[in-house]
N, C-alpha and C positions, 0 to 999 in steps of 0.2 A: 734112503738106500734105494727105494722100493719107489719110490715115484720117477728115480733117475734108471731105472733099468726097465722098469713098461714104457716110458717117455723113448730110448736104447731101442727098447724091440717095434714099438710102432714106427721111428721114421726107417730103420731094418726092412719091415717085414712090407713098409709101404712104396719104398725105394726098388723093392728086391721084383717087385712088384711086376717088375716094368721088365724085371731080365728075363722072363719065364719064354719059355720054349716054346710050349706046345699048351693045346689042350687040356690035357691030363693035369699038368701045372697049374692050370688055369680055372679049370675045375674041382680041382683042392684045395687052390685060397679058396674058393665061396665058399665051400664048405666048413673053412675052418671058420671064415667071416661068422655063415649062421651060428657053427659054434660056442664062439665067441659070445656074439648076441643070444643065445640060451643059459649061458653060463653067468652070462652076467643081469638075468635076469631084465633086458632091455626088449619091451616093446617091439616084434618083428612089421605091424603094422607101420607101425612109427621110424623105423630105422628104412625102410621102402618104402615110404613117402619127404621119405627126407633124401633121398637114394634118387626118385624125383625129380627133386628139385633143382639140381644138379645135367639136367637133361641135355637144356638148353647147350654148355658149358661142351658137353659131349658129342654132340651133333657137331657143334663147328666147330673141333677141333676134328671128329669125326670126316667134315666133309676136308678142312686144310690136307689133310694125308691121305683123299681120295682123290682130291689133284694134284697133289704132289708126289703123292707113289702107286699104290693102286690101295683093290678093294680088301681083301684080307687084312691089309698094314691097320685103312684105317677099323674097321671090325674090330683087330687084337685091340688096340691101341683107346677103339671107347673101351672093349670091355676091358679091360688093364682097367681105368680111369674109375667105372661101375666100383671098381671092386676096392679104387682106392679114397674110392671118395666114403664107400661101407662102413672101411677102415676107420675113418676119420674123422664119423659120426662117431661109432663106437668108442671111440678117446674121448672128443669130446664126452659125453655123458655118462662116460666111466671118474672122469678128473675135473677137477676143479681150476678154479682160475686161478686159486694161491696154491695152492699145486702145483697146480705149470709155472707158475710165477716162481718158485723154490723152485722147481726142479733147474731151473735158467739161472738162479744163482750156482746152482753148485754145479752145474757145468762150465760156468765162466765163471767157478773157484780158481785153476789158473790164473787166469790172469788177473790175479793179486801179485802175483812175482812182477807185475811191471803195473804197479800202484793203483789200478780200477778198482774202482769200490762197488763191490757185487750189491750191495745191498740196493744200489743207484738203480741197477737193472734189474736186480728185483722189482724194485715200487713200479720200474717205468711198463715191463712186461703185462704185471698187474692194472697198477692206470690202463693202458694200453689195451686188455679182450677187455676189461672189464666198461668201457666208454663203446664199445660197438654193437650191443645192443640198443643202447643209450640213441646214437648215430645215426642205427636202423630205423628206430622207432618214430624219430625227426623226419625220416623221409617220406616215411609214410605220412605222421602228419601233416607236408609238407602237400607230399600227395592230396591226400585228403581235402586240403583246402582248395587245392590249385581244384581241383571235380565241383566240391561245392563252390566254388566262384565260379562256374562255367568257361576257367582258364585251361588251353590247352599247353600239352606241358613238351617243349620245342623248341632248337634255339631262338628263334628268336625271343621267348618267354622268359630262360635260361639263367640269362641277368638279376629279372627279379627273384627267379627261384631260386638264385644260388643265393643269392646275395642274403634270403629270409635266414638261410642254411646258413650260410656258413657263419652269420653274427650271434645264432644258437651256440654254437659249436663254440664260437671263440670267448663266447661269455662261459658256457660250463669245462673249460679249458680254465680258468679264471677264475673260476674257482674252484677247478685242484687247487693252482696254485698257491693259491694264496692259506686253503687246510695246509697243506706242507708248510706251508709260515707257519703257519700259528703254529704247528706242532714238532716247528725246529729241527725239520731240514733244514737243513743247509746243502745248496747245491748249486 
């Protein structure tokens, strides 16, 4: 139940940030994020560097909002996105994949009325979240292999690059499928 409460607080907080009206409330959110980082004993440097990874996305959003609305609105959206990226980092550092999958299972428990197997949902969430780091590693391996072979990553070479990546991904999914069948999962 604690994980469900934590997840709901995270979702409500991340959503509420976008409805805050002025700079004082944004400053309060920033201070709350900082306090949570300190309470959870997370590295401020790591939180800051992780937030910097999202700067291209924030800048793109800033540019679109600047073109479509105004500079002030674009700045507000950019600052709010940075705060949400930061709280998402905090949540991801304090929650394991298994806990998040169990939380989703608990939140989907009303679906049992419609004969939906929530344990399958838990397994699917767990697999999906667990495979993301492996996909990231595969992408980095493909990039490094392309650099080693002096192959430019562009649209012309995308067919060859994506075919190797997708083949690796399909093999991994088949391995997971076979392992689940051997363990007796009937889906």
